[in-house]
TORSE-856549 format. One record per residue: x, y, z of N, C-alpha, C in turn; residue in three letters. Coordinates in steps of 0.001 Angstrom, whole numbers, plus 500000, padded with zeros to 6 digits. Example, Ala and Ser with C-alpha at 12.3 -4.5 7.8 and 13.67 -1.06 7.14 Angstrom:
2
n.east: 513190, n.north: 494310, n.up: 507800, ca.east: 512300, ca.north: 495500, ca.up: 507800, c.east: 513200, c.north: 496700, c.up: 507800, code: ALA .
n.east: 512850, n.north: 497750, n.up: 507080, ca.east: 513670, ca.north: 498940, ca.up: 507140, c.east: 512900, c.north: 500030, c.up: 507870, code: SER .
// end
This chain:
116
n.east: 965958, n.north: 700032, n.up: 466994, ca.east: 965379, ca.north: 701326, ca.up: 466713, c.east: 964226, c.north: 701597, c.up: 467681, code: MET .
n.east: 963504, n.north: 700558, n.up: 468060, ca.east: 962398, ca.north: 700729, ca.up: 469005, c.east: 962924, c.north: 701273, c.up: 470329, code: ALA .
n.east: 964103, n.north: 700796, n.up: 470735, ca.east: 964678, ca.north: 701287, ca.up: 471988, c.east: 964933, c.north: 702786, c.up: 471904, code: PHE .
n.east: 965500, n.north: 703246, n.up: 470805, ca.east: 965799, ca.north: 704674, ca.up: 470651, c.east: 964524, c.north: 705512, c.up: 470608, code: LEU .
n.east: 963455, n.north: 704973, n.up: 470014, ca.east: 962184, ca.north: 705703, ca.up: 469955, c.east: 961625, c.north: 705945, c.up: 471349, code: LYS .
n.east: 961818, n.north: 704973, n.up: 472230, ca.east: 961242, ca.north: 705055, ca.up: 473575, c.east: 962218, c.north: 705542, c.up: 474629, code: ASN .
n.east: 963430, n.north: 705859, n.up: 474242, ca.east: 964464, ca.north: 706252, ca.up: 475201, c.east: 964692, c.north: 707751, c.up: 475132, code: HIS .
n.east: 964663, n.north: 708376, n.up: 476287, ca.east: 965002, ca.north: 709801, ca.up: 476329, c.east: 966490, c.north: 709890, c.up: 476603, code: LYS .
n.east: 967152, n.north: 710697, n.up: 475864, ca.east: 968590, ca.north: 710831, ca.up: 476056, c.east: 969347, c.north: 710290, c.up: 474860, code: GLY .
n.east: 970623, n.north: 710088, n.up: 475060, ca.east: 971524, ca.north: 709700, ca.up: 473984, c.east: 972381, c.north: 708530, c.up: 474464, code: HIS .
n.east: 971876, n.north: 707302, n.up: 474357, ca.east: 972601, ca.north: 706145, ca.up: 474882, c.east: 973813, c.north: 705766, c.up: 474028, code: PRO .
n.east: 974748, n.north: 705083, n.up: 474661, ca.east: 975894, ca.north: 704523, ca.up: 473943, c.east: 975464, c.north: 703197, c.up: 473314, code: THR .
n.east: 976292, n.north: 702660, n.up: 472433, ca.east: 975998, ca.north: 701358, ca.up: 471830, c.east: 975930, c.north: 700283, c.up: 472913, code: ALA .
n.east: 976805, n.north: 700369, n.up: 473915, ca.east: 976805, ca.north: 699385, ca.up: 475001, c.east: 975498, c.north: 699446, c.up: 475792, code: ALA .
n.east: 974991, n.north: 700655, n.up: 476046, ca.east: 973723, ca.north: 700799, ca.up: 476770, c.east: 972560, c.north: 700242, c.up: 475949, code: GLU .
n.east: 972599, n.north: 700467, n.up: 474643, ca.east: 971549, ca.north: 699941, ca.up: 473768, c.east: 971606, c.north: 698415, c.up: 473766, code: ILE .
n.east: 972817, n.north: 697859, n.up: 473655, ca.east: 972960, ca.north: 696403, ca.up: 473669, c.east: 972414, c.north: 695816, c.up: 474967, code: PHE .
n.east: 972762, n.north: 696416, n.up: 476103, ca.east: 972281, ca.north: 695921, ca.up: 477401, c.east: 970757, c.north: 695868, c.up: 477444, code: LYS .
n.east: 970122, n.north: 696953, n.up: 477001, ca.east: 968658, ca.north: 697037, ca.up: 477027, c.east: 968033, c.north: 696011, c.up: 476079, code: ALA .
n.east: 968578, n.north: 695890, n.up: 474885, ca.east: 968048, ca.north: 694939, ca.up: 473900, c.east: 968252, c.north: 693515, c.up: 474402, code: VAL .
n.east: 969419, n.north: 693247, n.up: 474991, ca.east: 969743, ca.north: 691917, ca.up: 475487, c.east: 968842, c.north: 691508, c.up: 476653, code: ASN .
n.east: 968409, n.north: 692481, n.up: 477463, ca.east: 967467, ca.north: 692185, ca.up: 478551, c.east: 966139, c.north: 691689, c.up: 477983, code: ARG .
n.east: 965716, n.north: 692294, n.up: 476872, ca.east: 964450, ca.north: 691901, ca.up: 476245, c.east: 964586, c.north: 690598, c.up: 475456, code: LEU .
n.east: 965739, n.north: 690413, n.up: 474837, ca.east: 965986, ca.north: 689211, ca.up: 474038, c.east: 967416, c.north: 688741, c.up: 474272, code: ASP .
n.east: 967600, n.north: 687821, n.up: 475230, ca.east: 968948, ca.north: 687352, ca.up: 475584, c.east: 969712, c.north: 686703, c.up: 474426, code: PRO .
n.east: 969004, n.north: 686352, n.up: 473346, ca.east: 969678, ca.north: 685755, ca.up: 472185, c.east: 970385, c.north: 686804, c.up: 471335, code: ARG .
n.east: 970083, n.north: 688074, n.up: 471555, ca.east: 970707, ca.north: 689132, ca.up: 470744, c.east: 972202, c.north: 689207, c.up: 471043, code: SER .
n.east: 972967, n.north: 689495, n.up: 470015, ca.east: 974420, ca.north: 689560, ca.up: 470201, c.east: 974900, c.north: 691004, c.up: 470133, code: SER .
n.east: 976037, n.north: 691226, n.up: 470745, ca.east: 976662, ca.north: 692553, ca.up: 470723, c.east: 976983, c.north: 692953, c.up: 469274, code: ARG .
n.east: 977534, n.north: 692016, n.up: 468503, ca.east: 977912, ca.north: 692315, ca.up: 467115, c.east: 976693, c.north: 692725, c.up: 466291, code: ALA .
n.east: 975582, n.north: 692021, n.up: 466459, ca.east: 974368, ca.north: 692356, ca.up: 465707, c.east: 973873, c.north: 693745, c.up: 466079, code: THR .
n.east: 973889, n.north: 694054, n.up: 467371, ca.east: 973444, ca.north: 695377, ca.up: 467824, c.east: 974323, c.north: 696463, c.up: 467218, code: THR .
n.east: 975643, n.north: 696293, n.up: 467288, ca.east: 976563, ca.north: 697298, ca.up: 466758, c.east: 976432, c.north: 697424, c.up: 465234, code: TYR .
n.east: 976289, n.north: 696284, n.up: 464545, ca.east: 976125, ca.north: 696319, ca.up: 463085, c.east: 974820, c.north: 697006, c.up: 462693, code: ASN .
n.east: 973748, n.north: 696725, n.up: 463439, ca.east: 972466, ca.north: 697380, ca.up: 463157, c.east: 972566, c.north: 698885, c.up: 463359, code: ASN .
n.east: 973248, n.north: 699314, n.up: 464417, ca.east: 973431, ca.north: 700751, ca.up: 464653, c.east: 974204, c.north: 701384, c.up: 463501, code: LEU .
n.east: 975276, n.north: 700725, n.up: 463072, ca.east: 976068, ca.north: 701239, ca.up: 461951, c.east: 975201, c.north: 701384, c.up: 460699, code: ARG .
n.east: 974371, n.north: 700359, n.up: 460426, ca.east: 973502, ca.north: 700399, ca.up: 459246, c.east: 972444, c.north: 701490, c.up: 459361, code: ASP .
n.east: 971892, n.north: 701693, n.up: 460564, ca.east: 970891, ca.north: 702749, ca.up: 460773, c.east: 971509, c.north: 704133, c.up: 460576, code: LEU .
n.east: 972767, n.north: 704293, n.up: 461003, ca.east: 973468, ca.north: 705567, ca.up: 460798, c.east: 973679, c.north: 705786, c.up: 459299, code: VAL .
n.east: 974157, n.north: 704747, n.up: 458598, ca.east: 974381, ca.north: 704858, ca.up: 457145, c.east: 973095, c.north: 705202, c.up: 456404, code: LYS .
n.east: 971966, n.north: 704650, n.up: 456872, ca.east: 970671, ca.north: 704886, ca.up: 456219, c.east: 970084, c.north: 706251, c.up: 456576, code: ALA .
n.east: 970725, n.north: 706955, n.up: 457531, ca.east: 970243, ca.north: 708279, ca.up: 457911, c.east: 969075, c.north: 708259, c.up: 458877, code: GLY .
n.east: 968817, n.north: 707107, n.up: 459504, ca.east: 967707, ca.north: 706998, ca.up: 460455, c.east: 968142, c.north: 707309, c.up: 461881, code: LEU .
n.east: 969429, n.north: 707139, n.up: 462136, ca.east: 970007, ca.north: 707372, ca.up: 463463, c.east: 971254, c.north: 708212, c.up: 463272, code: VAL .
n.east: 971510, n.north: 709087, n.up: 464227, ca.east: 972709, ca.north: 709924, ca.up: 464170, c.east: 973632, c.north: 709520, c.up: 465319, code: ARG .
n.east: 974921, n.north: 709416, n.up: 465020, ca.east: 975901, ca.north: 709172, ca.up: 466079, c.east: 976489, c.north: 710512, c.up: 466475, code: GLU .
n.east: 976436, n.north: 710806, n.up: 467760, ca.east: 977007, ca.north: 712044, ca.up: 468285, c.east: 978384, c.north: 711686, c.up: 468831, code: VAL .
n.east: 979419, n.north: 712196, n.up: 468182, ca.east: 980789, ca.north: 711899, ca.up: 468597, c.east: 981118, c.north: 712680, c.up: 469859, code: ALA .
n.east: 981570, n.north: 711967, n.up: 470867, ca.east: 981954, ca.north: 712587, ca.up: 472129, c.east: 983432, c.north: 712290, c.up: 472327, code: VAL .
n.east: 984240, n.north: 713323, n.up: 472187, ca.east: 985694, ca.north: 713181, ca.up: 472243, c.east: 986149, c.north: 712408, c.up: 473481, code: GLU .
n.east: 986931, n.north: 711354, n.up: 473265, ca.east: 987496, ca.north: 710593, ca.up: 474370, c.east: 986504, c.north: 709676, c.up: 475069, code: GLY .
n.east: 985284, n.north: 709591, n.up: 474573, ca.east: 984255, ca.north: 708734, ca.up: 475177, c.east: 983518, c.north: 707991, c.up: 474072, code: ARG .
n.east: 982726, n.north: 707020, n.up: 474495, ca.east: 981929, ca.north: 706267, ca.up: 473520, c.east: 980929, c.north: 707191, c.up: 472839, code: ALA .
n.east: 980737, n.north: 706989, n.up: 471542, ca.east: 979743, ca.north: 707771, ca.up: 470809, c.east: 978353, c.north: 707537, c.up: 471375, code: GLY .
n.east: 977496, n.north: 708495, n.up: 471191, ca.east: 976106, ca.north: 708408, ca.up: 471654, c.east: 975209, c.north: 708383, c.up: 470430, code: ARG .
n.east: 974051, n.north: 707773, n.up: 470575, ca.east: 973150, ca.north: 707638, ca.up: 469440, c.east: 971848, c.north: 708373, c.up: 469685, code: PHE .
n.east: 971319, n.north: 708918, n.up: 468596, ca.east: 970137, ca.north: 709767, ca.up: 468651, c.east: 969291, c.north: 709453, c.up: 467427, code: ASP .
n.east: 968011, n.north: 709267, n.up: 467632, ca.east: 967100, ca.north: 709008, ca.up: 466525, c.east: 966962, c.north: 710264, c.up: 465687, code: LEU .
n.east: 967121, n.north: 710136, n.up: 464383, ca.east: 966918, ca.north: 711291, ca.up: 463502, c.east: 965438, c.north: 711630, c.up: 463525, code: GLU .
n.east: 965131, n.north: 712845, n.up: 463453, ca.east: 963733, ca.north: 713271, ca.up: 463477, c.east: 963730, c.north: 714776, c.up: 463538, code: GLY .
n.east: 963306, n.north: 715299, n.up: 464678, ca.east: 963327, ca.north: 716755, ca.up: 464839, c.east: 964758, c.north: 717251, c.up: 464701, code: MET .
n.east: 964917, n.north: 718303, n.up: 463940, ca.east: 966261, ca.north: 718862, ca.up: 463778, c.east: 966665, c.north: 719563, c.up: 465069, code: ARG .
n.east: 967860, n.north: 719267, n.up: 465518, ca.east: 968384, ca.north: 719908, ca.up: 466721, c.east: 969903, c.north: 719773, c.up: 466737, code: HIS .
n.east: 970513, n.north: 720566, n.up: 467573, ca.east: 971955, ca.north: 720506, ca.up: 467780, c.east: 972196, c.north: 719785, c.up: 469107, code: HIS .
n.east: 973459, n.north: 719657, n.up: 469501, ca.east: 973782, ca.north: 718974, ca.up: 470752, c.east: 974741, c.north: 719795, c.up: 471606, code: HIS .
n.east: 974645, n.north: 719569, n.up: 472908, ca.east: 975566, ca.north: 720134, ca.up: 473884, c.east: 976190, c.north: 718945, c.up: 474605, code: PHE .
n.east: 977522, n.north: 718898, n.up: 474677, ca.east: 978229, ca.north: 717815, ca.up: 475354, c.east: 978969, c.north: 718396, c.up: 476546, code: VAL .
n.east: 978728, n.north: 717817, n.up: 477723, ca.east: 979400, ca.north: 718281, ca.up: 478939, c.east: 980824, c.north: 717722, c.up: 478980, code: CYS .
n.east: 981790, n.north: 718611, n.up: 479164, ca.east: 983199, ca.north: 718209, ca.up: 479234, c.east: 983506, c.north: 717384, c.up: 480475, code: ASP .
n.east: 982740, n.north: 717566, n.up: 481526, ca.east: 983026, ca.north: 716864, ca.up: 482781, c.east: 982354, c.north: 715494, c.up: 482825, code: ARG .
n.east: 981028, n.north: 715437, n.up: 482681, ca.east: 980311, ca.north: 714166, ca.up: 482868, c.east: 980003, c.north: 713444, c.up: 481558, code: CYS .
n.east: 980192, n.north: 714120, n.up: 480416, ca.east: 979941, ca.north: 713489, ca.up: 479125, c.east: 978483, c.north: 713440, c.up: 478720, code: GLY .
n.east: 977614, n.north: 714037, n.up: 479525, ca.east: 976187, ca.north: 714051, ca.up: 479204, c.east: 975957, c.north: 714779, c.up: 477877, code: ASN .
n.east: 975026, n.north: 714261, n.up: 477077, ca.east: 974673, ca.north: 714882, ca.up: 475796, c.east: 973238, c.north: 715376, c.up: 475900, code: VAL .
n.east: 973031, n.north: 716653, n.up: 475590, ca.east: 971697, ca.north: 717255, ca.up: 475673, c.east: 971329, c.north: 717845, c.up: 474319, code: GLU .
n.east: 970027, n.north: 717858, n.up: 474033, ca.east: 969539, ca.north: 718488, ca.up: 472810, c.east: 969498, c.north: 719998, c.up: 472979, code: ASP .
n.east: 969808, n.north: 720708, n.up: 471905, ca.east: 969725, ca.north: 722168, ca.up: 471860, c.east: 968810, c.north: 722504, c.up: 470685, code: VAL .
n.east: 967873, n.north: 723419, n.up: 470891, ca.east: 966946, ca.north: 723795, ca.up: 469826, c.east: 967696, c.north: 724166, c.up: 468553, code: ASP .
n.east: 967103, n.north: 723815, n.up: 467437, ca.east: 967685, ca.north: 724053, ca.up: 466120, c.east: 967672, c.north: 725526, c.up: 465750, code: TRP .
n.east: 968711, n.north: 725951, n.up: 465109, ca.east: 968709, ca.north: 727229, ca.up: 464398, c.east: 969630, c.north: 727058, c.up: 463202, code: TYR .
n.east: 969343, n.north: 727799, n.up: 462148, ca.east: 970124, ca.north: 727663, ca.up: 460919, c.east: 971552, c.north: 728144, c.up: 461119, code: ASP .
n.east: 972463, n.north: 727384, n.up: 460581, ca.east: 973883, ca.north: 727711, ca.up: 460639, c.east: 974255, c.north: 728307, c.up: 459283, code: VAL .
n.east: 975007, n.north: 729404, n.up: 459274, ca.east: 975387, ca.north: 729997, ca.up: 457982, c.east: 976157, c.north: 728994, c.up: 457122, code: PRO .
n.east: 975876, n.north: 728986, n.up: 455839, ca.east: 976578, ca.north: 728090, ca.up: 454911, c.east: 977918, c.north: 728713, c.up: 454545, code: LYS .
n.east: 978949, n.north: 727879, n.up: 454366, ca.east: 980232, ca.north: 728434, ca.up: 453929, c.east: 980118, c.north: 728917, c.up: 452484, code: PRO .
n.east: 980935, n.north: 729883, n.up: 452137, ca.east: 980958, ca.north: 730379, ca.up: 450756, c.east: 981333, c.north: 729218, c.up: 449839, code: ALA .
n.east: 980630, n.north: 729071, n.up: 448736, ca.east: 980863, ca.north: 727922, ca.up: 447851, c.east: 982304, c.north: 727850, c.up: 447365, code: SER .
n.east: 982956, n.north: 728983, n.up: 447173, ca.east: 984345, ca.north: 728950, ca.up: 446690, c.east: 985283, c.north: 728361, c.up: 447746, code: ARG .
n.east: 984937, n.north: 728489, n.up: 449035, ca.east: 985804, ca.north: 727933, ca.up: 450079, c.east: 985695, c.north: 726408, c.up: 450142, code: SER .
n.east: 984609, n.north: 725860, n.up: 449605, ca.east: 984437, ca.north: 724405, ca.up: 449599, c.east: 985152, c.north: 723743, c.up: 448429, code: LEU .
n.east: 985443, n.north: 724534, n.up: 447404, ca.east: 986084, ca.north: 723949, ca.up: 446229, c.east: 985172, c.north: 722903, c.up: 445618, code: GLY .
n.east: 985714, n.north: 721710, n.up: 445386, ca.east: 984917, ca.north: 720639, ca.up: 444782, c.east: 984342, c.north: 719696, c.up: 445829, code: LYS .
n.east: 984435, n.north: 720074, n.up: 447094, ca.east: 983877, ca.north: 719236, ca.up: 448154, c.east: 982351, c.north: 719276, c.up: 448096, code: ARG .
n.east: 981734, n.north: 718175, n.up: 448455, ca.east: 980273, ca.north: 718104, ca.up: 448513, c.east: 979888, c.north: 717843, c.up: 449963, code: VAL .
n.east: 979190, n.north: 718778, n.up: 450581, ca.east: 978802, ca.north: 718649, ca.up: 451985, c.east: 977588, c.north: 717731, c.up: 452083, code: VAL .
n.east: 977695, n.north: 716715, n.up: 452921, ca.east: 976602, ca.north: 715780, ca.up: 453162, c.east: 975786, c.north: 716217, c.up: 454364, code: ARG .
n.east: 976467, n.north: 716672, n.up: 455393, ca.east: 975786, ca.north: 717130, ca.up: 456599, c.east: 976707, c.north: 718036, c.up: 457392, code: GLU .
n.east: 976126, n.north: 718733, n.up: 458330, ca.east: 976885, ca.north: 719573, ca.up: 459244, c.east: 976294, c.north: 719365, c.up: 460629, code: CYS .
n.east: 977137, n.north: 719000, n.up: 461583, ca.east: 976669, ca.north: 718834, ca.up: 462951, c.east: 977280, c.north: 719927, c.up: 463800, code: GLN .
n.east: 976443, n.north: 720601, n.up: 464542, ca.east: 976919, ca.north: 721631, ca.up: 465446, c.east: 976844, c.north: 721072, c.up: 466859, code: LEU .
n.east: 977995, n.north: 720977, n.up: 467513, ca.east: 978052, ca.north: 720443, ca.up: 468869, c.east: 978677, c.north: 721496, c.up: 469771, code: ILE .
n.east: 977905, n.north: 721926, n.up: 470763, ca.east: 978408, ca.north: 722861, ca.up: 471763, c.east: 979085, c.north: 722047, c.up: 472856, code: PHE .
n.east: 980161, n.north: 722552, n.up: 473406, ca.east: 980869, ca.north: 721862, ca.up: 474492, c.east: 981073, c.north: 722827, c.up: 475646, code: ARG .
n.east: 981033, n.north: 722289, n.up: 476844, ca.east: 981214, ca.north: 723105, ca.up: 478041, c.east: 980774, c.north: 722301, c.up: 479247, code: GLY .
n.east: 980195, n.north: 722969, n.up: 480243, ca.east: 979701, ca.north: 722289, ca.up: 481439, c.east: 978184, c.north: 722331, c.up: 481466, code: PHE .
n.east: 977543, n.north: 721174, n.up: 481688, ca.east: 976092, ca.north: 721145, ca.up: 481824, c.east: 975718, c.north: 721901, c.up: 483107, code: CYS .
n.east: 974442, n.north: 722164, n.up: 483292, ca.east: 973996, ca.north: 722948, ca.up: 484451, c.east: 974445, c.north: 722313, c.up: 485765, code: ALA .
n.east: 974346, n.north: 720989, n.up: 485856, ca.east: 974722, ca.north: 720280, ca.up: 487085, c.east: 976222, c.north: 720442, c.up: 487381, code: LYS .
n.east: 977053, n.north: 720230, n.up: 486375, ca.east: 978504, ca.north: 720341, ca.up: 486560, c.east: 978940, c.north: 721792, c.up: 486733, code: CYS .
n.east: 978239, n.north: 722719, n.up: 486096, ca.east: 978572, ca.north: 724143, ca.up: 486242, c.east: 978357, c.north: 724587, c.up: 487684, code: ALA .
n.east: 977305, n.north: 724070, n.up: 488326, ca.east: 977067, ca.north: 724407, ca.up: 489745, c.east: 978214, c.north: 723903, c.up: 490606, code: ARG .
n.east: 978683, n.north: 722680, n.up: 490332, ca.east: 979800, ca.north: 722118, ca.up: 491101, c.east: 981078, c.north: 722920, c.up: 490879, code: ARG .
n.east: 981275, n.north: 723413, n.up: 489674, ca.east: 982475, ca.north: 724174, ca.up: 489326, c.east: 982493, c.north: 725523, c.up: 490022, code: THR .
n.east: 981319, n.north: 726140, n.up: 490174, ca.east: 981255, ca.north: 727496, ca.up: 490737, c.east: 981331, c.north: 727524, c.up: 492258, code: SER .
n.east: 981326, n.north: 726369, n.up: 492894, ca.east: 981385, ca.north: 726335, ca.up: 494373, c.east: 982770, c.north: 726589, c.up: 494880, code: ARG .
// end
């Protein structure tokens, strides 16, 4: 969790393991992955699902949405705004735990390459 607090961006589990392992070579990949899973379950860390790529992790805190680049897979924060709630009758007996809004497209860097 300390790594995520001090890291800007949205690292993968493999990137987190590499960084933690550099600081403590005794750390194992399984422990790192299990800790991430437990932090997500506890609501302290959010996993940002990136289609076809490794999930990215983000420390829960300031509310924000995400933008995922289709080309490079970069994940960026997008300022929060309230999303309309679905009509309760459309949910039936479902209980919503959370809603993640993820924008997809080309980041500024990839958009410049595309427009050339």
